[in-house]
C-alpha positions as a Python dict, from the first residue, in 0.01 Angstrom:
ca = {
    (1, 'X'): (0, 0, 0),
    (2, 'X'): (301, -224, -64),
    (3, 'X'): (488, 72, -215),
    (4, 'X'): (385, 347, 28),
    (5, 'X'): (165, 525, -225),
    (6, 'X'): (-143, 716, -121),
    (7, 'X'): (-477, 628, -279),
    (8, 'X'): (-686, 927, -387),
    (9, 'X'): (-1048, 840, -466),
    (10, 'X'): (-1246, 1086, -674),
    (11, 'X'): (-1624, 1089, -637),
    (12, 'X'): (-1861, 976, -759),
    (13, 'X'): (-1737, 624, -690),
    (14, 'X'): (-1884, 311, -841),
    (15, 'X'): (-1839, 124, -513),
    (16, 'X'): (-1878, 170, -138),
    (17, 'X'): (-1589, 212, 103),
    (18, 'X'): (-1765, 181, 436),
    (19, 'X'): (-1634, -77, 685),
    (20, 'X'): (-1902, -335, 604),
    (21, 'X'): (-1841, -314, 227),
    (22, 'X'): (-1463, -342, 270),
    (23, 'X'): (-1500, -639, 504),
    (24, 'X'): (-1736, -811, 258),
    (25, 'X'): (-1488, -754, -27),
    (26, 'X'): (-1205, -906, 179),
    (27, 'X'): (-1014, -577, 198),
    (28, 'X'): (-868, -643, 542),
    (29, 'X'): (-579, -409, 454),
    (30, 'X'): (-813, -109, 391),
    (31, 'X'): (-747, 48, 736),
    (32, 'X'): (-371, 51, 658),
    (33, 'X'): (-415, 240, 330),
    (34, 'X'): (-352, 612, 314),
    (35, 'X'): (-686, 693, 149),
    (36, 'X'): (-790, 1046, 59),
    (37, 'X'): (-1128, 1120, -92),
    (38, 'X'): (-1216, 1413, -317),
    (39, 'X'): (-1573, 1524, -395),
    (40, 'X'): (-1491, 1585, -765),
    (41, 'X'): (-1209, 1580, -1018),
    (42, 'X'): (-1194, 1959, -998),
    (43, 'X'): (-1139, 1943, -620),
    (44, 'X'): (-864, 1685, -670),
    (45, 'X'): (-695, 1886, -949),
    (46, 'X'): (-715, 2204, -741),
    (47, 'X'): (-510, 2039, -469),
    (48, 'X'): (-219, 1924, -686),
    (49, 'X'): (-9, 2225, -578),
    (50, 'X'): (234, 2203, -870),
    (51, 'X'): (270, 1824, -858),
    (52, 'X'): (248, 1641, -1189),
    (53, 'X'): (-46, 1419, -1282),
    (54, 'X'): (-10, 1139, -1539),
    (55, 'X'): (-334, 1019, -1700),
    (56, 'X'): (-347, 651, -1794),
    (57, 'X'): (-550, 572, -2104),
    (58, 'X'): (-554, 325, -2391),
    (59, 'X'): (-608, 625, -2622),
    (60, 'X'): (-255, 763, -2592),
    (61, 'X'): (28, 656, -2824),
    (62, 'X'): (280, 772, -2560),
    (63, 'X'): (406, 488, -2341),
    (64, 'X'): (448, 525, -1967),
    (65, 'X'): (792, 369, -2024),
    (66, 'X'): (893, 681, -2222),
    (67, 'X'): (825, 934, -1946),
    (68, 'X'): (1020, 1024, -1635),
    (69, 'X'): (816, 957, -1324),
    (70, 'X'): (922, 1161, -1021),
    (71, 'X'): (861, 1132, -649),
    (72, 'X'): (531, 1304, -574),
    (73, 'X'): (377, 1251, -919),
    (74, 'X'): (13, 1144, -934),
    (75, 'X'): (-103, 852, -1145),
    (76, 'X'): (-464, 906, -1251),
    (77, 'X'): (-671, 605, -1359),
    (78, 'X'): (-1029, 588, -1479),
    (79, 'X'): (-1292, 335, -1389),
    (80, 'X'): (-1273, -27, -1495),
    (81, 'X'): (-1536, -18, -1769),
    (82, 'X'): (-1480, 312, -1950),
    (83, 'X'): (-1154, 466, -1834),
    (84, 'X'): (-1106, 837, -1781),
    (85, 'X'): (-1379, 1074, -1898),
    (86, 'X'): (-1311, 1264, -2221),
    (87, 'X'): (-1345, 1598, -2038),
    (88, 'X'): (-1037, 1503, -1832),
    (89, 'X'): (-839, 1342, -2116),
    (90, 'X'): (-896, 1641, -2344),
    (91, 'X'): (-696, 1851, -2098),
    (92, 'X'): (-422, 1593, -2033),
    (93, 'X'): (-204, 1674, -2336),
    (94, 'X'): (139, 1508, -2310),
    (95, 'X'): (49, 1384, -1963),
    (96, 'X'): (-174, 1116, -2120),
    (97, 'X'): (17, 787, -2127),
    (98, 'X'): (-56, 420, -2182),
    (99, 'X'): (84, 74, -2127),
    (100, 'X'): (183, -76, -2463),
    (101, 'X'): (-26, -374, -2576),
    (102, 'X'): (-39, -595, -2882),
    (103, 'X'): (-277, -460, -3150),
    (104, 'X'): (-553, -716, -3093),
    (105, 'X'): (-609, -614, -2728),
    (106, 'X'): (-830, -320, -2638),
    (107, 'X'): (-755, -279, -2266),
    (108, 'X'): (-610, -428, -1949),
    (109, 'X'): (-764, -492, -1608),
    (110, 'X'): (-747, -179, -1391),
    (111, 'X'): (-561, -350, -1106),
    (112, 'X'): (-304, -482, -1354),
    (113, 'X'): (-244, -134, -1497),
    (114, 'X'): (-215, 24, -1152),
    (115, 'X'): (37, -238, -1042),
    (116, 'X'): (247, -215, -1359),
    (117, 'X'): (260, 165, -1361),
    (118, 'X'): (328, 205, -989),
    (119, 'X'): (615, -42, -1006),
    (120, 'X'): (751, 133, -1316),
    (121, 'X'): (763, 445, -1099),
    (122, 'X'): (937, 251, -823),
    (123, 'X'): (1186, 110, -1077),
    (124, 'X'): (1267, 461, -1197),
    (125, 'X'): (1308, 590, -840),
    (126, 'X'): (1541, 299, -761),
    (127, 'X'): (1751, 404, -1061),
    (128, 'X'): (1769, 758, -920),
    (129, 'X'): (1861, 619, -575),
    (130, 'X'): (1553, 780, -419),
    (131, 'X'): (1414, 437, -334),
    (132, 'X'): (1624, 128, -271),
    (133, 'X'): (1569, -240, -215),
    (134, 'X'): (1684, -332, 135),
    (135, 'X'): (1871, -654, 213),
    (136, 'X'): (1542, -814, 326),
    (137, 'X'): (1384, -739, -16),
    (138, 'X'): (1167, -455, 116),
    (139, 'X'): (1159, -102, -21),
    (140, 'X'): (1339, 177, 160),
    (141, 'X'): (1360, 547, 87),
    (142, 'X'): (1677, 741, 33),
    (143, 'X'): (1776, 1026, 267),
    (144, 'X'): (1644, 1297, 33),
    (145, 'X'): (1303, 1140, -26),
    (146, 'X'): (992, 1251, 159),
    (147, 'X'): (731, 1089, -67),
    (148, 'X'): (952, 859, -267),
    (149, 'X'): (677, 662, -440),
    (150, 'X'): (446, 813, -700),
    (151, 'X'): (92, 863, -578),
    (152, 'X'): (-208, 706, -750),
    (153, 'X'): (-550, 844, -793),
}
């Protein structure tokens, strides 16, 4: 939300998103999110329309810091406990990327990964002058940007 990204949720979900559940979880910002729900991964993938997905996984030796993230890219994350399903990762190829960690660690918290990767995308877009930091410290989009922040799924 703080970067202008859309949140794509792919069913089945391991949590509820109704108003009562969001209120109970303290998600008072939920109504301000640009949330899109998809009944399955196949439905989500079918709607990419040529846009590039990046699949975050601990099983990839390729670092997210070594790829070029573009406006309109999708960042695809798995669930907290098991990550992305093998059936999705097996098709990811060079689009499977990870956050580097020290050898003794097996994974990072999902929210931490989302934050780090989204802001890496923002950093790259700032470098391309698609996104800029305004004088008040807020993000702004350059004149050529429609969706200047990478999307997350």
